C-alpha positions in Angstrom: -11.4 1.0 -10.5 -8.7 2.9 -8.9 -8.0 3.4 -5.2 -6.4 6.6 -4.0 -4.2 5.0 -1.3 -3.5 8.5 0.3 -7.3 8.8 1.0 -8.3 5.2 1.7 -8.6 4.4 5.4 -9.2 0.6 4.8 -12.7 0.8 6.3 -13.9 -2.1 4.2 -17.3 -0.5 3.2 -16.6 -1.3 -0.4 -16.2 -5.0 0.2 -19.7 -5.5 1.3 -21.3 -4.0 -1.8 -19.1 -5.7 -4.4 -21.2 -8.4 -6.3 -18.2 -9.8 -8.0 -16.1 -10.3 -4.8 -13.3 -8.4 -6.5 -12.3 -6.3 -3.5 -9.9 -7.7 -0.9 -9.0 -5.9 2.3 -5.7 -6.7 4.0 -4.5 -5.2 7.2 -2.9 -2.2 5.5 -4.6 -1.7 2.1 -7.6 -2.4 -0.2 -7.0 -4.1 -3.5 -9.4 -4.5 -6.5 -8.9 -7.5 -8.8 -9.3 -6.0 -12.2 -10.1 -9.4 -13.8 -13.0 -10.0 -11.4 -14.3 -6.4 -11.4 -17.5 -5.9 -13.4 -17.3 -2.1 -13.2 -20.7 -1.8 -11.4 -19.5 1.3 -9.6 -21.0 0.2 -6.3 -17.7 0.7 -4.5 -17.3 4.2 -5.9 -20.8 5.1 -4.7 -20.5 3.8 -1.1 -16.9 4.9 -0.3 -17.4 7.4 2.5 -14.3 9.4 1.7 -14.4 9.1 -2.1 -11.1 7.1 -2.3 -12.3 5.0 -5.2 -12.8 6.3 -8.7 -13.2 4.9 -12.2 -9.7 4.0 -13.4 -8.2 4.1 -16.8 
Protein backbone atom coordinates (compact mmCIF):
# COMPACT_ATOMS: atom_id res chain seq x y z
CA UNK A 1 0.00 0.00 0.00
CA UNK A 2 1.14 3.52 -0.69
CA UNK A 3 0.33 6.65 1.29
CA UNK A 4 0.10 9.99 -0.45
CA UNK A 5 1.74 12.14 2.22
CA UNK A 6 0.47 15.33 0.56
CA UNK A 7 -3.12 14.19 1.17
CA UNK A 8 -2.84 12.24 4.45
CA UNK A 9 -3.99 14.25 7.46
CA UNK A 10 -2.87 11.55 9.96
CA UNK A 11 -6.43 10.94 11.19
CA UNK A 12 -5.71 7.30 12.10
CA UNK A 13 -8.89 5.86 10.61
CA UNK A 14 -6.85 3.25 8.74
CA UNK A 15 -5.22 1.91 11.92
CA UNK A 16 -8.51 0.70 13.37
CA UNK A 17 -9.37 -1.46 10.36
CA UNK A 18 -5.98 -3.10 9.77
CA UNK A 19 -6.23 -6.79 10.78
CA UNK A 20 -2.46 -7.26 10.50
CA UNK A 21 -1.50 -4.30 12.73
CA UNK A 22 0.67 -3.10 9.86
CA UNK A 23 -0.18 0.60 10.19
CA UNK A 24 1.52 2.87 12.68
CA UNK A 25 0.62 6.50 13.29
CA UNK A 26 3.22 8.83 14.67
CA UNK A 27 2.67 12.47 15.50
CA UNK A 28 3.44 13.60 11.96
CA UNK A 29 2.84 10.66 9.59
CA UNK A 30 1.28 7.28 8.94
CA UNK A 31 3.49 4.35 8.00
CA UNK A 32 2.58 0.94 6.62
CA UNK A 33 4.88 -1.99 7.34
CA UNK A 34 5.07 -3.78 3.99
CA UNK A 35 6.22 -7.01 5.63
CA UNK A 36 3.15 -7.15 7.89
CA UNK A 37 0.64 -5.85 5.33
CA UNK A 38 -1.64 -8.58 3.94
CA UNK A 39 -3.04 -6.35 1.16
CA UNK A 40 -6.63 -6.62 2.42
CA UNK A 41 -7.37 -3.09 1.14
CA UNK A 42 -9.35 -2.15 4.28
CA UNK A 43 -7.23 0.98 4.71
CA UNK A 44 -7.86 2.04 1.12
CA UNK A 45 -11.60 1.58 1.58
CA UNK A 46 -11.94 3.57 4.82
CA UNK A 47 -9.57 6.46 4.15
CA UNK A 48 -11.89 9.49 4.13
CA UNK A 49 -9.62 11.51 1.84
CA UNK A 50 -8.39 8.68 -0.40
CA UNK A 51 -4.75 9.14 0.66
CA UNK A 52 -3.99 5.40 0.53
CA UNK A 53 -3.78 3.41 -2.67
CA UNK A 54 -2.49 0.08 -3.83
CA UNK A 55 1.25 0.46 -4.27
CA UNK A 56 3.61 -1.11 -6.72
